[in-house]
N, C-alpha and C positions, 0 to 999 in steps of 0.2 A: 411389625413395623420397628426400625431401629429407633433409638431415641433422638439422634440427630434429625431424622426425617420427620418425627412427630412434632419436633419444636417448630419446624418451618412450615408444617403441612396446611395450617389454616391460611396463612398468607399466600402460599403457593397456589392453593385452590382458587383464591381470589384472582390472582394475576392470570393464572392460565385460563380462567373462564373469559377475562377480558381479552386475552389474546386470541382465543377461539373464535369470539364474536366479531372482533375485527383486528387484523394485525397492525400493531403500531411499534415502531421502533422504541419509543419510550417505554412501553410495557415490557418488551423484550429485555431491555436494559436493567429493569427493576428485577427481573428474573436472574439475570446475570449477576447483579450484585448480591442476591440472596444465596446463589449457588457459590459464589466466590467466598463469601464470608462465613458461611454456615455449614458447609459441606466438609467432612474431614478428608485429609489427604489420602488416608487408606482406610478401607472397610470392604470386607468380602460381600457386604450387602450392595456395595456400590460397584465393585469391579472384581470379577474372578478371571483367573488366569489358568491355562491348562498346561501344568508342567510336563504332562506326557505328549504334548504336541510335537510334531515332527519338523517343525521349522528350526533352522539353524540357531536362532536366537533362544530358543528353548533348550536346545542341546548345550549351548554354552552356559546357560543358567543351571542346568542340571549338573554339568561338569564343576561348576563353581560351588554348588551346594555339597557335591560329593566329596571333592578334593580339597575344598577350602583354598583354592587357588585364586588370588586376586585377579590374575590374568584373564581368566575366564569370565570373571564378573565385569570386568571392564569391557570385554568384547561384547557382552550380553547388553551393555548400556548404549554401546555405540549408535546402533541403528535408531534406537528409541529416542535418543537425546535429539535427533535431527527431525525425525518423521512423525513422533507422536509423543510418548512419555514412557518411562521405564516401566516395564511390564507389571511389576508388583505394586505399583503406585499410581494412583490418580493424582494428578497435579495441575490444577487449573492454570497455574501461572505459565507452565511451559508447554501447555497444549496449544496446537495450531488453531487458527480461526474456524477451520472446517470442522475439527473435532469439538470444539466448544458449541457449536450449532447442534451437533449430534446430542450432547449432553443435555442442552435445553430441550430438545424434542422429546428425550426420554423422561425428563422431569414433567413436562407438560402432558405426557400421555400416561404416566403412570397412575393406575387406578386400582390398587388392591381392594378385595381379592379378585377382581375382574382381569382386566388388561394389565399386565405387569411388565414394564419396559426397564426395570431396575432388577438385577445389576446390569451396567451398561453392556457388558459382554459376558456371555456369548450373544450375538445378535442372530436372530432367525432370518431366514430369506424374506419372509413376509414383512417383518418388521423393517428390514433393509430397504425394501421396495417401498413401503408406506412412508418412511422418512425421506426418501428422495422425491416423492410426489408432494410430500408436505412443504418441502422447500420452496417450491414453485409458488406457493401462496404465503410464505412467510420471509420475505425480505430478500430472496434470490430471484432477481427479475430478469436474467439473460437466458433462461432456457437451459437446455442440455449443455451447452458450450460452457456454462459455469458449474452446473450441478454434477457434472463428471468428476470435478476436482473433490467435491465433497464425498462422492462415492469412492474415489480413489484413496482418500484419506482413511476412510473408515475400513475399507478392505485391508489396508496396510496394517492399521492398528489391530484388527482381528488376527491377521497372520502373526504379527509381532507376539500377541499374547497367547499364541498356541491354538486358536481356534479355526485356523484355515481361512480361506478366503470368501466364505459365505456363500458365494453363487458358484463356486467351482464345481459343485456336483451337477449342475445344469447349465452350462455355458450356453447352449443353444437357446433355451428358454429365456435366459437373461438377455441375449442379443436381440431376440424377437421383441422383448418388452421395451428395451432401449431404442429400437428403431421406430416403435410407435408411441414414444414418450410424448412428443408435441402434440399427437392427436388425442391422447388419453387425458392430458394435464392442461389446463387453462393457465398460461403464465400471466400473472399479475404484474403489469408494468406500470411505474409510476415514476415521476421525476425524483432524482435524488442528486445530492451535491456532487458536482464535477460532470454531470451529464452534458452541460452546455460548455462549448469552448470558450475561453476568455478571449475578447477582443482586444487589439492595441489601445483602443480608447479607454477601456476598463483599466488597464495598466497606467496609462497616462493620468487619468483621474485619480487613482490611488496615490501617486506620487505627488499630484498637484493639490489634492483636497484632504486627504486622509492621513498620509505619513509624510508630512511636508516639514516637520520641525526638525531641530538639530539633536533632538533627545536620543540616547542610545537605543531605545524601543524603535523609533521611526527609522533609524539608520539600519537597524537588524531587519526590519520589515521590508525596507527598500532593497536591501541586498538580496534577501530571500525571493522576493518578487522577480527582480531583474535576473538573477542567476537561473531561476527556474524557467524563465522565458527564453533566455539567449543560450542555455546549455543543453536543454531537454532533459536534465537530471530530474529523476522521479522524486516524488515527495519522500519516499523512503530514504532517500540520500541525504535529505536535510533534517528530517524529523522522524523518530521512531513511533511505532503504534503503541509501544509500552516499554518498560525499562528491562526486559529480559535481554539476555545475551544474543538471542536469535533476532529480536527486533532491531537491535542496535548494530548488527554486523555490517551493514551497508552505509552506515552514516559518513557524510563528507567530513574529512579532518583537515586541519591546516597543512600538514605535511603532503597531503594529496594534491595540492595546488602550487604550480610552479610557474616560472617564467617559459613562455614558449620559445624554443630556440630556432625555429625555422625562420628564415630570413623573408618573412612577409610582413611588410609594414603597412601597405595599402595607404601610403601617405600619412600614417599615424606614427609618432614618435614613441608613445607609451607603449611598452612591450606587452604582447598578447599573453593570455593565460592559458596553461595546459592543466587540465583536470584528469587525474589518472586515480581511479578507485580500485583497489584489489578486489577481485571478484570472490564471491562466497560460494560459487559453484565448483564442485569438485572437479567436473570435467575441464573447466576453464583454468583452474589451479594447476592442473596437471601439465597443461600446455602453456602455462605462463601467460595467459590472455588477461590483461587488466581492461577494465571499462574505462575508455578515454574519450575525451572531446576537448574542444578548444574555443576560446572566444576572445574578442578583442574589443578595444575602446572605440565608440562611434561618435563620441561627443567632442573629441579634441579637434580643434581647428574649426568648429562650427561658427559660421558667420551669422549672428542673430542677436536680438536684444538680450540684455543682461538676464532677464527673468526667464527667457527661453532656454539659454545656456544653463542656468541653475537647474531647471527642470530636467534637461537632458542629462546633466550629472547625475541626478536622482534616479534616472532610468538606465545608466550605463552599467554594465555588468562589472567592469574593471573598477570604475570609480566608486561605485557603491561598496564593493568588497574592500577597497582601500580605506574607505570612509569608516565602515564598521570595525575593521581590524584595529583602528586607531583608539577605539573606545570599548573594545570587546573584552570580556574578563578573561583571565588566564584559564584556558580550557583547550583540550585537543579537538573539540567540536567546533565547526564553523557556525552552525545555527544553534546557539545556546542561550540559556537564561543568564541573568547576571551572577547567579552562583555557580556558573560553569556547567550545569547539567543540561542535556539536550532538550530542546523544546519539544513537546509532544505534538503528534498530528492533530489531536482534538483541540489543542490550545492554538496552534497556528491557523487552523480552519476558523475557529471562532474569532480570532483577531482579524482575519482577512474578511470574513463576511461583515464584521462590525466596521471595517473600512470601507468596504464596498457600499454598504448602506449609507454611510456618510458621504461617500463620494457621489453617490447617484441621487441623493435625496433632493439635491437641488435642480435636477433634470427631470425626475420622475416623481410626481406629487401624488399619484394614486398608490395607496399603501399595498393593496392586492397585488398590483403589478410589480411593485418594488419587492415585495416578498418572494413573488414567483421567480424574479430574476436572481436575487440573492441566494435563495435555498438551493439554486441549481448550479451555483458556481463555488468550486472549492480549489484547494491547491492543485488537484489533478487537472483542473481546467487550464493551467499554465501549458502543459504539454500539448493538449488537444488544440489549444488556441494556436501555439506556435506552428503546429503541422498544418492547420488550416490556412494560415498566413502564407506558409512556404508553398503550399500546392496551389493556392489561388493566384500567387505571384509568378507561377510558371516554372518553379523549381522542378527538375526531373524527379519522377516518383521515386527512383532507386536512391538518389542522394537525400531526399527527404526521409525515405524510410530508414536509411543508415544513420542519419542524424538523430532520429527518434529512437534508435536501437530496437526496432521491431523485429524481434526474432522469428515471427511466424510468417514473414513475407520471403522465406527461403527460396521459392522458385523466382521470384522477381530479382533477388539479389544474385542468384545463379547466373542469370542472362544478362545482367546489366552491371555497369561499373559500379563498383561500391566505393562510396565516398570516404576519404581518409580525413584527418584533422585539418589538412590544408584547405580542402573543399568546405569544411565545417566553418573555418573562419570566414570564408567568402559568403556565407549565408547571413552575416551580421547586417549587411544593408537591407536584405529583404525583410528581416525581423524588425529592424529599427524604422523602416519606412513610414509605417503607420503612427509611430511615436512623435515624429517631428513635425511641428506645426507648418502649414503652408507659408511659404515665403522665406523660411530659413534656409541657409545654403552653408554647406561645409564639405568635409572630406568624405561623408558617407555616400 
């Protein structure tokens, strides 16, 4: 046993026993922290590569070692930098979430001299199958539809490191096992943050009860809430999951937001906003397809008491963005801390849940019920809530799907009209309908 593993072994054994008895996200996070801070970036006891492998990445690496040509070395790094990590180095910071889950599995199941799951690679077929079945009981609750992504990430990494595709030797057997996955594995489903769609009343209460002051923090939170609701931008466009380049590549920046040049006023003088985010997908980059959407002001010209008009300004995507920009620090990122760094997803979800608890506490007095609601809402709930509002309002499915950017509804989009940004602007009344109190009248 290497020295670095011997050092963490007692604590690791205790944590993995807890995880085996009952899966808890908190326990897994403790194992993650242990691996993150105590495991070295490179050790043959942790990761082995097959320099004689027949993958093109190993050929590049062999050429780099043989000729000392930097060009071949850079070619060998290109694929790993985006899909896994560099073949000769284990690096937790740049690994995908799927591969990190595999690392946790290996540490949880490593039991020398009996069952040895380290080094991480090569991975046997039986270990590969056991890992995928383990996922269904350890935090992956969506069945094969999600687990297949974990399988693909590990197969890619194995190929990258010269060990082949693990199950390439028996594709028929693997296909049969995959077909019977649901019958062989009990999927443990439990509520998690973001499973419930956020309702217009939640958004209104947040602006009215929780983030209602003129402080920069409240202005930023109102901006994030309103823009996530009205634009269908994903949480990853506002807040990264980490500080890595890969996590921050989709972030919304101020240059990505401009005035909408179409002559669609809908009775509102304030010009609409156009959001154009450069795609990180190579296929879309090649065709110059940016992710775009648009939204407009819905509170201008509203006939209502002053307090209602103020509340509507706190919910309007255009007004909240203007209000936040006046006090925002100098930063390229729209959703940022006061030091200019992007707000992490964990921090935003923490603040959102704290705000929801404050906003709902006056209406829901039972703590258990309040906890059940708050824990099932997160920043992801904004998109599902907006989609639910549109569909229930009678918006055609194809337009709603296009507004949400659902790429998996290819068949629907193929046979129905695909909404452009002009149609997206017209969705603002449907999205704002539940926000305006009864009796208020305006241009919406």
